[in-house]
N, C-alpha and C positions, 0 to 999 in steps of 0.2 A: 504494500500500500504506500502511495506517495505521501511524504511528510506534508502536513497541512500548510506549512510555511512556504513550500515550494511554489514559486511563481506569484506569491502575494505582492501586492502593490501598496504604497503608502496611501492611507485613507484619512488619517488625522495627524495633526502636528501640534506640538507644544512649543511656543516661543517665549523666551525670556529676554526682554529688550530686543536687540537686533539679532539674537542667536536662536537658531533652531535647536532646542534643547533635547526634545524627544520626538520620535516618529513612530506611529503605530501602523502596521501593515495588516492587510487582510484580503478577503475576497467578497464580492457582492454580485448578485445577479437579479435582474428584473425580467420577469416573464409575462407574456400576454396570455389570454384565455386559451389559446391553442397550444400553449406550452413552449412557444418559441421565445428565444432570448432576444430582448429588445435593448438591453444595456448589460454590460458585464465589466467588472474590474477584477483582475487577478485570474484565477483558474475556475471556471464554472464546474468542472468535474472533480474538484477537490472534495474528498470525503471527510466529513466531520460529524461530531455529535451535536445535534441542535439543542440539547438540554431542554429547558422549559419553553423554548420557542415552539416545541412540538405539542404543547398541551391541547391545542384545538384538534389535533389529530388523535390524541389519546382520548379526547372527550367524544369523538364521533360515535363509537359503539354505544355510548350511553343513550343516544337518540335513536340510532338505527336499530337497536335491539328492542325498542319499545319501552325500555325502563323509564325514560324521562316522562313519557306519557302515562305509564302505569302509576307512577308516584307523583303525578301532577306537578312536575318541576316547571318553574317559570324562568324568565330571562335572567333574574338574579342568580339562580342556581347555575345556569349555563355559563354565565360570566365567571362565577367562582370556580367552576370546573376547569376553566382555562387560565386561572389566575396564579400569579406569584405574589401573593398579597403581603401587606405590612404586618399582619397580626394585630391590627388596630381593633378597637372595640367593635366597629361596624362589621369587620370580617369575622371576628371570633363569635359574635352574637348570631350572625346569619349562618355560619357553618354549624354552630351548635344547634340552632333550630332545625337545620337540615338533618343532622344526626338524630334528633328526637323524632323527626317526621318518619324516618325509616327504621326506627327502633334500634339504633346503634349508639355507642358512646365512645369517648376518647380512647378507651382501651382497645377498641376494635381497629383503630388506625395502625397501619404498618410504617408510617413515617415517624421519625423521631421527634422528641420535644425540641422546640427551638425558641429562644428568647424573642419576644416581640420586637419588631423593628420600629414600632410606633414609639417615639420618645417619651410621650406622656405616660402611656400604659407601662412601658418598661420601667420607668422610675417609680411609678405607683406600686408595681409588683415587687420591686426591690425593697421599698420602704415597708411593705406589708409582709416581707419575708415569704413571698409566694413563689413557687417554682413554676417555670413554664411547662405547659402541657403540649401534647401532640397537636391539639387544635390551633396552637399558635404557630405551628410550622407553616411556612409560606405556601406549601403545597397542599394544605389540608382541604381546600376546595376540590382539587383534583382527586384526592383520596376519598372524599365524600362521594364523588361520582363513581369511583371504583367500587366502593362499598355498595352503592345503589345498584350498580350493574351486577355485582356478585350476588346480591340478594335476589334480584329479578330472575337470574338464570339458575339459582339454587346451587351456587358454587361455594367452595370452602373458604375459610377465613384468611388463608395466606395468599391474598390476591396480587402480591407483587412477584410471586414465583413465575419464572419464565414460561412454564407449561400450564399455568392457571388459565382458565377460560377468559378471564379479563385481559390478560396479557397477550394471549393468542389472538384475541379480537383486536387489540391495539396494534399488533404487528401487521395483521391483515389490512387494517385501515391505513396504516402508515405506508405500506408498500403500494397499496392501491392508489392513494392520493399522490404520492411522490412519483409513481411509475418507475420506481427503482427497487431492485432486490437489495434489501439492507445488507451492508457488508458486515454487520455484527452489532453488538450492543455493549454498553457499559452500564454500571449501576449508578443511578442518579443520587443526588444528595438526599432525596426522600425515600431511597431504597427501591424504587421502581426501575425496571429496565428502561434504558434510553437507547433508541435505535439510531444507527448512523445512516447517512445518505449523502448524496452529492449536493452541492450548493444549488445546482440546476434543478435537482429533484425537489428540494424544499421550495424554491421559488415557483416551480411548476404547480406544486400542491397549493400554495397560497393564491396563485392566480385562479385555480379551480374554485377556491372558496370565494374569491372576489366576484367571479362570474355566476355563482350559484344563485338560484331563485330564493326569495325570502322565506318560502315555506320548506325548503330543502333542509336536511340536517346541517349541511355546511353553511347555508345562509342563516339559519337560526343561531349558530355559534358566532358567526361573524357579526351579526347584528346585536347580539347580546353583549359582546365585548365593546362595540362602539357605543352602545346605549348606557353601559355602566363602567366608564373608565375608572371610577373610584374603587370599584371592586376588583378590577383586573390587577391593579398594583396598589396605589394609595397616594396620599398627599406627599408632594415633593418628589415623586418618582417620574422618570422620563415617560414611561408608557402612558400614565394618567395625564401628565401635563401636555404631551404632544397630541394625544387624542382629543383633549379639550380644545387645544389650539386649532385643530383641524375641523372642529364643529361636527364631529360624527362621520366625517367622510372617509376615515381610515381606521382599521383595527390594527393595533401595534402590540407586539409581545416580545419582551426580552427573554433571554436565556443566559444561564451562567457562562462564564469564560468567553465573554465578548460576542455572543450570538444575538441576532435580532431578526424579527420578521415583520412584514407589514402587508396588509390586505387592503387594496384600493378598490372599493366597490364601483365607483362611477367609471374609472378608467379600465376596470377589469384587469388589473395588474397585481402581481405578487412579487414581493421582494424578500430576499434572504441575504443576510450579512454575517460575516464572521471576522473578528479581529484575532489574528493568530497568537498574539501574546496574552489574550484573555482579558484585556483592559475594558472595563465597562464604560469608562469615560470616553474612550475612543469609539466604541460601538454606538453610544448615544449620539455623539457628534456626527458620525458618518451617516447614521440612519436619518437624523434630522435633515441633513443636507441633501440626501437622496430624495426625501419627500418634498423638499423645496424644489428640487430639479424636476420632479414629476408633477408639480403644480397643486399639491394638496395642503401645503403649508406656506404661509406668508413669510417671506424671508425677513421681514421687518417686525414680525410679531415678537414681543419681548420674551415669551416663553421659548420661541424658536431660537432667537439670538443667544439665549442662555446656553444653548448646546452647540450651535454652529460657530459662535464667536465668543465663547465663554471667558470672561475676565478672570484672571487668577490674582488673588490678593494675598499679601503676607499677613503675619499676625498683628501688624500695626495698621492694617487696613489699606496699605499702599498697593496700587495696581502694579504688579511686577511682570505680567505677561498675559498670555491668552491661549486657550485651546481652540483650534479652528479646523475645519475640514480641509483636507489636502487639495492642491490645485486639480488633481485628477477628477474630483467630484464637482468642481465649479463650472 
């Protein structure tokens, strides 16, 4: 297998005064609804793990199996199934209500406990000497979806096992949407398998979601994400901020280690992006600039400028440099 850094191009730069201090390289692909590449940077056939950017693919069996309908899930449930949330009260409460609804509890989750990323809740829990639970895990919405699907099909409790019906359904959906035979898998931070594919395959899958009708499973997940940006990530997070800035015209989802996807409904385009050194700051910057290039983000919107031309300040508040998209994306 080719090393993922092979053929990567610079997509984001950090400048300090007149000096280029750091450069982040990666791959990015934009596909249309036919699966054809309309823009590419780096190597479209690079094989990588999409991490949490694949959550809308992992959520597809939840709808296709009939489980979502059987348990009367709404758009908030579907957005949470695709989320890497903050573990803020809004996320914890809604996932908790979902667990109650399906007759499950925190102990049924296979994801590990994770400290809330929400600053207020995190401090409050520390002061109260409360330990984080599995429901605080950023992937607990996805796992609530897994539990719902497992209950619907009458499968056992170890729903993250590779041969479990939940994961065989996820792999089938993943390969069908990407039109790639997965090169293998790694174990994600939440203990679920994460399947690898090409950058082209993921962009192709996202374009399929972009072109899907509103009532299709893909369209339902796309629309739920765009409708509830606060549930997909949370306050201060790039996914939420950029979806709000786009006014619902795009569904955006980050993944660990510098991965990002976007689903552009009106243009029927899908985007996949990977920063090879895993830097989130670079993936956020590059994705924002690509979405400006594709016409769904206003280049002068303050929320967009925070990523495409982000000012870097020192501890005394002095502007010392900036993070910006590389010339290749401009």
